MILUMGU-164265 format. One record per residue (C-alpha): residue in one letter; x, y, z. Coordinates in steps of 0.02 Angstrom, whole numbers. Example, Ala and Ser with C-alpha at 12.3 -4.5 7.8 and 13.67 -1.06 7.14 Angstrom:
BEGIN
NODE   code        x        y        z
NODE      a      615     -225      390
NODE      s      684      -53      357
END
This chain:
BEGIN
NODE   code        x        y        z
NODE      m    -2842    -4782    -1976
NODE      k    -2666    -4844    -2011
NODE      v    -2498    -4759    -1988
NODE      l    -2445    -4816    -2162
NODE      q    -2579    -4797    -2294
NODE      q    -2493    -4917    -2414
NODE      e    -2363    -5051    -2386
NODE      k    -2228    -5055    -2516
NODE      t    -2108    -5180    -2443
NODE      r    -1935    -5147    -2373
NODE      p    -1785    -5225    -2460
NODE      t    -1766    -5408    -2412
NODE      n    -1587    -5411    -2474
NODE      f    -1465    -5271    -2438
NODE      f    -1351    -5321    -2583
NODE      t    -1466    -5352    -2731
NODE      d    -1549    -5180    -2710
NODE      d    -1383    -5086    -2699
NODE      e    -1331    -5033    -2874
NODE      t    -1180    -4936    -2813
NODE      l    -1105    -5084    -2722
NODE      q    -1138    -5199    -2869
NODE      k    -1047    -5081    -2987
NODE      v     -904    -5065    -2862
NODE      i     -868    -5250    -2862
NODE      e     -892    -5261    -3050
NODE      m     -754    -5132    -3070
NODE      m     -637    -5200    -2937
NODE      l     -647    -5390    -2948
NODE      d     -590    -5501    -3090
NODE      p     -726    -5604    -3180
NODE      e     -697    -5767    -3085
NODE      f     -694    -5681    -2915
NODE      l     -842    -5573    -2965
NODE      s     -951    -5722    -3006
NODE      y     -912    -5800    -2837
NODE      a     -933    -5636    -2742
NODE      k    -1101    -5591    -2818
NODE      q    -1181    -5753    -2759
NODE      e    -1100    -5747    -2587
NODE      l    -1146    -5564    -2560
NODE      a    -1324    -5597    -2617
NODE      d    -1339    -5737    -2489
NODE      f    -1261    -5631    -2352
NODE      g    -1364    -5479    -2400
NODE      e    -1522    -5581    -2376
NODE      l    -1461    -5648    -2210
NODE      c    -1418    -5473    -2147
NODE      a    -1587    -5403    -2199
NODE      g    -1676    -5549    -2114
NODE      d    -1613    -5656    -1971
NODE      i    -1460    -5552    -1923
NODE      d    -1566    -5394    -1916
NODE      a    -1697    -5478    -1806
NODE      r    -1562    -5544    -1689
NODE      a    -1480    -5373    -1680
NODE      k    -1641    -5297    -1615
NODE      h    -1656    -5431    -1482
NODE      t    -1476    -5410    -1427
NODE      d    -1495    -5222    -1414
NODE      r    -1659    -5223    -1318
NODE      q    -1657    -5381    -1212
NODE      g    -1505    -5490    -1242
NODE      e    -1348    -5385    -1228
NODE      p    -1188    -5467    -1164
NODE      r    -1174    -5488     -976
NODE      l    -1023    -5518     -865
NODE      q    -1017    -5677     -762
NODE      r     -871    -5651     -643
NODE      y     -894    -5807     -538
NODE      d     -956    -5984     -560
NODE      a    -1075    -6076     -444
NODE      y     -931    -6117     -325
NODE      g     -871    -5938     -310
NODE      e     -721    -5963     -423
NODE      e     -678    -5813     -530
NODE      i     -706    -5853     -715
NODE      s     -730    -5682     -799
NODE      e     -843    -5751     -934
NODE      v     -961    -5651    -1043
NODE      w    -1134    -5720    -1078
NODE      v    -1212    -5686    -1248
NODE      n    -1380    -5743    -1313
NODE      d    -1402    -5889    -1432
NODE      g    -1450    -5777    -1578
NODE      y    -1289    -5679    -1557
NODE      k    -1191    -5841    -1560
NODE      k    -1278    -5888    -1722
NODE      t    -1232    -5720    -1798
NODE      i    -1050    -5749    -1747
NODE      e    -1049    -5919    -1831
NODE      e    -1136    -5865    -1992
NODE      t    -1033    -5708    -2013
NODE      y     -859    -5781    -1988
NODE      n     -902    -5932    -2095
NODE      t     -923    -5814    -2243
NODE      g     -736    -5781    -2236
NODE      i     -759    -5597    -2191
NODE      v     -593    -5611    -2097
NODE      g     -517    -5776    -2151
NODE      y     -519    -5758    -2340
NODE      v     -407    -5606    -2336
NODE      h     -270    -5719    -2267
NODE      k     -308    -5893    -2336
NODE      d     -374    -5968    -2496
NODE      i     -558    -5967    -2541
NODE      p     -588    -6153    -2577
NODE      q     -697    -6121    -2729
NODE      l     -565    -6007    -2807
NODE      g     -403    -6083    -2745
NODE      r     -334    -5911    -2698
NODE      k     -352    -5778    -2566
NODE      g     -486    -5646    -2568
NODE      n     -453    -5462    -2537
NODE      y     -510    -5314    -2434
NODE      v     -633    -5252    -2565
NODE      y     -733    -5412    -2543
NODE      s     -712    -5416    -2354
NODE      f     -769    -5236    -2335
NODE      a     -917    -5267    -2451
NODE      q     -970    -5400    -2325
NODE      g     -940    -5280    -2181
NODE      y    -1043    -5145    -2265
NODE      l    -1191    -5264    -2281
NODE      l    -1172    -5323    -2101
NODE      s    -1171    -5143    -2039
NODE      h    -1343    -5112    -2111
NODE      a    -1408    -5230    -1977
NODE      e    -1279    -5249    -1839
NODE      p    -1141    -5116    -1836
NODE      g    -1111    -5161    -1654
NODE      f    -1057    -5338    -1699
NODE      y     -950    -5269    -1840
NODE      c     -837    -5205    -1701
NODE      p     -781    -5381    -1648
NODE      v     -761    -5423    -1832
NODE      t     -652    -5268    -1851
NODE      l     -546    -5318    -1703
NODE      t     -527    -5493    -1774
NODE      m     -474    -5419    -1941
NODE      a     -343    -5312    -1853
NODE      t     -282    -5461    -1752
NODE      a     -265    -5567    -1910
NODE      y     -171    -5427    -1997
NODE      l      -45    -5409    -1855
NODE      l      -17    -5595    -1836
NODE      d       -1    -5625    -2023
NODE      h      119    -5480    -2053
NODE      y      227    -5478    -1896
NODE      a      210    -5632    -1784
NODE      d      346    -5765    -1782
NODE      d      307    -5939    -1843
NODE      e      265    -6006    -1670
NODE      a      136    -5871    -1631
NODE      k       69    -5874    -1807
NODE      q       40    -6061    -1804
NODE      r      -36    -6053    -1631
NODE      f     -162    -5916    -1665
NODE      l     -186    -5868    -1849
NODE      p     -283    -6023    -1908
NODE      h     -409    -5994    -1768
NODE      v     -423    -5807    -1797
NODE      c     -454    -5844    -1983
NODE      a     -574    -5989    -1949
NODE      t     -717    -6012    -2071
NODE      g     -800    -6161    -1988
NODE      d     -650    -6273    -2018
NODE      t     -575    -6254    -1844
NODE      e     -616    -6172    -1677
NODE      l     -640    -5984    -1696
NODE      y     -536    -5862    -1594
NODE      e     -610    -5689    -1611
NODE      g     -481    -5552    -1592
NODE      a     -460    -5393    -1492
NODE      t     -341    -5246    -1483
NODE      f     -311    -5172    -1310
NODE      l     -229    -5001    -1312
NODE      t     -322    -4882    -1197
NODE      e     -274    -4854    -1016
NODE      r     -367    -4740     -899
NODE      q     -226    -4613     -875
NODE      g     -195    -4584    -1060
NODE      g     -336    -4623    -1180
NODE      s     -270    -4572    -1351
NODE      d     -102    -4529    -1271
NODE      v      -38    -4708    -1274
NODE      g      139    -4648    -1237
NODE      v       95    -4639    -1052
NODE      n       35    -4820    -1047
NODE      v      100    -4917     -897
NODE      v       43    -5098     -921
NODE      e      204    -5192     -889
NODE      a      281    -5343     -973
NODE      r      400    -5444     -865
NODE      r      514    -5582     -922
NODE      e      492    -5732     -807
NODE      g      607    -5872     -860
NODE      n      579    -5900    -1046
NODE      e      408    -5817    -1044
NODE      f      332    -5644    -1040
NODE      r      196    -5601     -917
NODE      l       85    -5445     -918
NODE      y       32    -5343     -766
NODE      g      -86    -5195     -762
NODE      e     -253    -5136     -828
NODE      k     -330    -5091     -995
NODE      y     -475    -4972     -969
NODE      f     -575    -4987    -1131
NODE      a     -557    -5164    -1197
NODE      s     -687    -5207    -1328
NODE      n     -733    -5389    -1357
NODE      a     -670    -5431    -1183
NODE      g     -719    -5607    -1134
NODE      m     -766    -5654    -1312
NODE      c     -595    -5649    -1393
NODE      g     -481    -5799    -1405
NODE      v     -327    -5690    -1420
NODE      a     -297    -5505    -1389
NODE      m     -161    -5394    -1462
NODE      v      -97    -5290    -1316
NODE      l       30    -5149    -1303
NODE      a      138    -5161    -1147
NODE      r      303    -5090    -1086
NODE      l      449    -5206    -1055
NODE      e      548    -5178     -896
NODE      g      681    -5048     -932
NODE      a      604    -4991    -1097
NODE      q      611    -4807    -1140
NODE      a      468    -4691    -1096
NODE      g      340    -4639    -1224
NODE      s      254    -4732    -1363
NODE      k      418    -4796    -1437
NODE      g      447    -4899    -1280
NODE      l      292    -5006    -1310
NODE      t      298    -5186    -1370
NODE      l      157    -5282    -1453
NODE      f      102    -5446    -1374
NODE      a      -22    -5582    -1422
NODE      v     -114    -5632    -1263
NODE      p     -224    -5788    -1265
NODE      w     -382    -5763    -1162
NODE      r     -373    -5939    -1092
NODE      k     -239    -6062    -1044
NODE      e     -231    -6234    -1122
NODE      d     -337    -6306     -979
NODE      g     -477    -6183    -1022
NODE      t     -458    -6071     -870
NODE      a     -428    -5883     -884
NODE      n     -250    -5833     -925
NODE      h     -216    -5739     -762
NODE      l     -332    -5599     -812
NODE      r     -502    -5538     -758
NODE      i     -639    -5421     -816
NODE      r     -675    -5291     -685
NODE      r     -837    -5235     -766
NODE      l     -923    -5210     -933
NODE      k     -959    -5033     -989
NODE      d    -1140    -4975     -994
NODE      k    -1135    -4894    -1166
NODE      l    -1254    -4780    -1260
NODE      g    -1253    -4894    -1412
NODE      v    -1163    -5038    -1499
NODE      r    -1222    -5147    -1358
NODE      a    -1182    -5304    -1456
NODE      v     -998    -5286    -1416
NODE      p     -944    -5313    -1236
NODE      s     -824    -5173    -1189
NODE      g     -739    -5196    -1022
NODE      e     -599    -5154     -904
NODE      v     -472    -5294     -905
NODE      e     -340    -5327     -771
NODE      f     -184    -5430     -809
NODE      d     -104    -5520     -663
NODE      g       35    -5619     -743
NODE      a      -52    -5658     -908
NODE      l       57    -5762    -1024
NODE      a      101    -5659    -1179
NODE      y      194    -5684    -1342
NODE      v      299    -5547    -1421
NODE      v      241    -5499    -1595
NODE      g      372    -5426    -1711
NODE      e      519    -5321    -1654
NODE      q      507    -5268    -1473
NODE      s      540    -5084    -1512
NODE      k      406    -5068    -1647
NODE      g      246    -5109    -1555
NODE      i      169    -4938    -1580
NODE      y      205    -4940    -1766
NODE      y      123    -5109    -1787
NODE      m      -29    -5055    -1690
NODE      l      -45    -4894    -1791
NODE      e      -52    -5000    -1948
NODE      a     -193    -5101    -1871
NODE      l     -275    -4938    -1819
NODE      n     -282    -4881    -1999
NODE      l     -367    -5044    -2046
NODE      s     -491    -5016    -1905
NODE      r     -523    -4839    -1967
NODE      i     -576    -4908    -2135
NODE      c     -691    -5029    -2044
NODE      n     -760    -4879    -1952
NODE      a     -795    -4792    -2118
NODE      v     -877    -4950    -2185
NODE      a     -989    -4962    -2031
NODE      s    -1034    -4779    -2057
NODE      i    -1090    -4801    -2236
NODE      g    -1187    -4956    -2184
NODE      i    -1283    -4853    -2056
NODE      m    -1306    -4714    -2184
NODE      r    -1386    -4830    -2309
NODE      r    -1497    -4914    -2178
NODE      g    -1555    -4742    -2122
NODE      f    -1592    -4696    -2302
NODE      l    -1687    -4858    -2334
NODE      e    -1792    -4839    -2177
NODE      a    -1833    -4658    -2214
NODE      k    -1875    -4695    -2396
NODE      h    -1990    -4839    -2346
NODE      y    -2081    -4734    -2217
NODE      v    -2110    -4578    -2320
NODE      t    -2159    -4680    -2473
NODE      n    -2297    -4766    -2375
NODE      r    -2350    -4623    -2262
NODE      y    -2487    -4503    -2318
NODE      a    -2515    -4326    -2254
NODE      f    -2648    -4205    -2312
NODE      g    -2712    -4330    -2437
NODE      k    -2554    -4382    -2530
NODE      p    -2392    -4477    -2501
NODE      l    -2253    -4381    -2416
NODE      t    -2142    -4415    -2567
NODE      q    -2249    -4296    -2670
NODE      y    -2194    -4148    -2565
NODE      p    -2042    -4051    -2629
NODE      m    -1960    -4038    -2457
NODE      i    -1963    -4226    -2436
NODE      q    -1901    -4252    -2614
NODE      d    -1758    -4130    -2581
NODE      t    -1706    -4219    -2421
NODE      l    -1712    -4392    -2499
NODE      g    -1626    -4333    -2657
NODE      k    -1480    -4260    -2560
NODE      f    -1477    -4419    -2454
NODE      a    -1464    -4527    -2609
NODE      a    -1327    -4422    -2691
NODE      k    -1214    -4409    -2539
NODE      l    -1239    -4593    -2497
NODE      h    -1193    -4651    -2672
NODE      v    -1039    -4541    -2682
NODE      e     -980    -4586    -2507
NODE      v     -996    -4773    -2538
NODE      a     -904    -4757    -2704
NODE      t     -765    -4654    -2623
NODE      v     -741    -4770    -2475
NODE      f     -717    -4916    -2594
NODE      d     -600    -4812    -2701
NODE      l     -496    -4794    -2544
NODE      i     -511    -4980    -2505
NODE      q     -445    -5025    -2677
NODE      l     -290    -4920    -2641
NODE      y     -276    -5001    -2468
NODE      d     -273    -5173    -2550
NODE      k     -132    -5114    -2663
NODE      v      -30    -5043    -2519
NODE      t      -53    -5191    -2401
NODE      n       -4    -5310    -2541
NODE      g      162    -5219    -2554
NODE      h      126    -5152    -2729
NODE      g      105    -4969    -2682
NODE      t      229    -4829    -2711
NODE      q      286    -4714    -2572
NODE      q      157    -4589    -2634
NODE      d       22    -4724    -2626
NODE      v       68    -4757    -2444
NODE      i       53    -4573    -2399
NODE      m     -109    -4549    -2495
NODE      n     -180    -4705    -2415
NODE      r     -150    -4633    -2241
NODE      l     -222    -4466    -2294
NODE      y     -379    -4539    -2372
NODE      i     -409    -4648    -2219
NODE      a     -399    -4498    -2102
NODE      i     -513    -4382    -2200
NODE      m     -640    -4516    -2247
NODE      k     -652    -4593    -2074
NODE      k     -695    -4419    -2008
NODE      e     -819    -4377    -2146
NODE      t     -912    -4543    -2146
NODE      a     -929    -4548    -1957
NODE      e    -1004    -4374    -1951
NODE      q    -1122    -4417    -2094
NODE      a    -1180    -4577    -2009
NODE      v    -1240    -4473    -1860
NODE      h    -1322    -4349    -1978
NODE      y    -1410    -4484    -2080
NODE      a    -1473    -4574    -1925
NODE      s    -1539    -4411    -1853
NODE      e    -1621    -4359    -2016
NODE      a    -1702    -4531    -2032
NODE      i    -1781    -4506    -1861
NODE      e    -1848    -4336    -1914
NODE      l    -1923    -4405    -2073
NODE      h    -2017    -4533    -1968
NODE      g    -2084    -4397    -1855
NODE      g    -2126    -4456    -1679
NODE      n    -2118    -4638    -1731
NODE      g    -1934    -4618    -1772
NODE      y    -1898    -4585    -1589
NODE      i    -1983    -4744    -1531
NODE      e    -1878    -4900    -1497
NODE      d    -2001    -5009    -1592
NODE      f    -1917    -4938    -1747
NODE      v    -1734    -4965    -1793
NODE      t    -1698    -4778    -1806
NODE      p    -1655    -4746    -1622
NODE      r    -1530    -4889    -1624
NODE      l    -1452    -4821    -1784
NODE      l    -1421    -4655    -1698
NODE      r    -1354    -4733    -1539
NODE      d    -1239    -4847    -1638
NODE      a    -1183    -4708    -1756
NODE      q    -1128    -4591    -1617
NODE      v     -981    -4699    -1565
NODE      l     -910    -4696    -1740
NODE      t     -852    -4517    -1716
NODE      v     -753    -4576    -1564
NODE      w     -690    -4752    -1606
NODE      e     -520    -4763    -1691
NODE      g     -486    -4578    -1670
NODE      t     -595    -4424    -1645
NODE      a     -600    -4283    -1771
NODE      n     -463    -4196    -1669
NODE      i     -348    -4347    -1679
NODE      l     -381    -4366    -1865
NODE      a     -344    -4182    -1891
NODE      l     -176    -4208    -1806
NODE      e     -141    -4350    -1927
NODE      l     -176    -4230    -2071
NODE      i      -53    -4105    -1998
NODE      r       81    -4239    -1979
NODE      l       60    -4292    -2160
NODE      v       67    -4113    -2223
NODE      d      219    -4067    -2118
NODE      k      319    -4225    -2148
NODE      y      270    -4278    -2324
NODE      q      190    -4124    -2405
NODE      a       33    -4229    -2422
NODE      h      -66    -4076    -2474
NODE      e       38    -4058    -2631
NODE      l       24    -4243    -2669
NODE      f     -164    -4232    -2645
NODE      v     -184    -4087    -2766
NODE      s      -74    -4172    -2894
NODE      e     -171    -4336    -2879
NODE      m     -339    -4249    -2900
NODE      e     -274    -4150    -3050
NODE      e     -212    -4310    -3133
NODE      r     -379    -4396    -3110
NODE      l     -475    -4247    -3180
NODE      e     -358    -4238    -3330
NODE      k     -414    -4413    -3380
NODE      l     -595    -4356    -3396
NODE      k     -682    -4269    -3540
NODE      d     -717    -4087    -3509
NODE      s     -894    -4055    -3448
NODE      a     -990    -3934    -3340
NODE      l     -976    -4051    -3191
NODE      v     -789    -4078    -3215
NODE      q     -765    -3890    -3229
NODE      i     -852    -3865    -3061
NODE      v     -731    -3987    -2979
NODE      r     -581    -3906    -3063
NODE      e     -633    -3736    -2997
NODE      q     -654    -3804    -2821
NODE      l     -484    -3890    -2832
NODE      v     -400    -3725    -2878
NODE      k     -481    -3642    -2727
NODE      l     -432    -3786    -2613
NODE      a     -252    -3787    -2678
NODE      g     -237    -3607    -2622
NODE      i     -309    -3646    -2452
NODE      l     -190    -3793    -2431
NODE      q      -39    -3686    -2471
NODE      i      -89    -3561    -2338
NODE      f     -128    -3702    -2216
NODE      s       42    -3784    -2240
NODE      a      132    -3621    -2194
NODE      l       35    -3587    -2033
NODE      d      113    -3601    -1861
NODE      d       76    -3761    -1765
NODE      a      -58    -3688    -1652
NODE      t     -155    -3609    -1795
NODE      k     -141    -3769    -1897
NODE      t     -230    -3867    -1761
NODE      f     -370    -3739    -1762
NODE      e     -394    -3750    -1951
NODE      a     -358    -3935    -1980
NODE      k     -533    -4006    -1958
NODE      d     -609    -3884    -2082
NODE      v     -468    -3919    -2206
NODE      a     -496    -4107    -2186
NODE      k     -681    -4081    -2225
NODE      k     -641    -3984    -2384
NODE      m     -517    -4118    -2440
NODE      a     -645    -4255    -2411
NODE      l     -775    -4161    -2514
NODE      l     -650    -4133    -2655
NODE      y     -599    -4316    -2657
NODE      e     -782    -4367    -2662
NODE      s     -816    -4240    -2800
NODE      v     -681    -4317    -2910
NODE      v     -754    -4491    -2883
NODE      a     -929    -4424    -2919
NODE      v     -881    -4354    -3089
NODE      e     -781    -4510    -3131
NODE      w     -937    -4615    -3103
NODE      a    -1043    -4488    -3199
NODE      q     -934    -4507    -3353
NODE      k     -912    -4695    -3337
NODE      f    -1095    -4738    -3313
NODE      g    -1193    -4582    -3365
NODE      g    -1381    -4570    -3340
NODE      k    -1429    -4586    -3158
NODE      y    -1250    -4565    -3101
NODE      e    -1229    -4400    -3192
NODE      k    -1383    -4336    -3102
NODE      l    -1319    -4400    -2934
NODE      a    -1155    -4309    -2965
NODE      d    -1247    -4150    -3012
NODE      v    -1348    -4154    -2850
NODE      y    -1195    -4199    -2748
NODE      l    -1088    -4057    -2815
NODE      e    -1227    -3931    -2790
NODE      q    -1245    -3973    -2606
NODE      a    -1060    -4005    -2570
NODE      w    -1006    -3834    -2634
NODE      s    -1167    -3736    -2596
NODE      l    -1192    -3692    -2779
NODE      r    -1380    -3671    -2779
NODE      q    -1445    -3493    -2767
NODE      i    -1613    -3449    -2692
NODE      g    -1748    -3469    -2822
NODE      d    -1648    -3590    -2931
NODE      q    -1733    -3747    -2992
NODE      m    -1719    -3887    -2864
NODE      k    -1621    -4026    -2949
NODE      t    -1668    -4149    -2812
NODE      v    -1851    -4124    -2859
NODE      q    -1815    -4125    -3045
NODE      y    -1716    -4288    -3036
NODE      f    -1812    -4369    -2893
NODE      s    -1887    -4517    -2985
NODE      d    -1719    -4558    -3064
NODE      i    -1603    -4549    -2913
NODE      v    -1707    -4606    -2764
END
């Protein structure tokens, strides 16, 4: 007897089977770029579903990075060993331009790419190796900071390597913020920057330094001697990992963290003992620069989350389609159809909404956004990072349950998806930190009013329909909640903020869902119908199950 009674194959290409992503790039890229991107994403989607996925399993189970503190002669080297397959994934991924083509021309097009294309690549990669997407994220953040704020000397020294696509030596990036005494409270950071002659040297320790030992340059916050206390006294530095002779730049890795998941990225404790460092930007604005990079990383976090969500959905769909119980496939049972139908609807809407946000991010980072765009960009990032991270954990857990006992076994990808997903609620800001960002935006910029106005304007552009009317009614309710929320005292605001952020994320997604329903109709109208029903708990006991009714069309 077999576990699977039939063997309908898994997708062998994460891009060509993803209708939502294909429609996203068709809407957001011009024809010339679209033609290029479709072929490149098809090639990368096949690679991610094949070789990169196989290597990711090996890295997680048997080949995770290891610290080599000393060489054969007892000299301290603080190097990190990674397996050959991991090295191949590094090479193949960066050579696609996932980082570089945001900042330099794509040879075939003679112009730069954008974040929509880069994040489409990151989404595909995260189906297979969300752990490695962390170093890619850090390299993206490093490139952003160097390109926007470094002086010519630092930019020429580092940026071509950080943006390498096989044309020069690659320097992966890193961003080192966290110190043991503060965590998210970076204002109490104590890593010190001393001027020694014409140079700056760093002294102290960073407690959670991801991509330690693998990066060519790290972006580090440190406090200059005599600088004011708090976060405004921090300066941003570019710190090369090695000196020109190849030896470590007066730094060492104390240890690598033994993490629950994302084992592909070496996360360590790094000590600086006179590391040569280069000031990036104005000395008094380090925290502001790093917060900009943090928002970029939060989008990467959301992209990794939707990648895990879709992989969980694909694995669950494959298993229940091929698994029989009591004489028929699991997909013939209404409970399974309901679960998969809700999975499909939420996944589609969440992917579409994240890329809606990314399109706005491209506009803002290109300097074409209004002040309102800048505020809405920050708001969308906060609420969508929170929502996607929580959904990634939910999807991974539900995928395990749909596999039954097999889903809990490490022979399957599902345990790794759950272990990797769990960090996404922590990285780049927990739900509490993101809720505080919402409060800041409401208090300082009346972001709640801007949000309601923006959603109203988008709904006004749509034809009236039953689905649009549902969203309008929910927006009226939410507008009232937001007015009450904005008037609360500070302590009560913090208590309510996470729930308010959830409601705002669902409303934003609802608007995107009905926009897609009207633009594309058919399947996408049914996906929106299912999404709205579950998002706003509209179904009453005994009502017809739309997930069952639409199952063959939406799953």
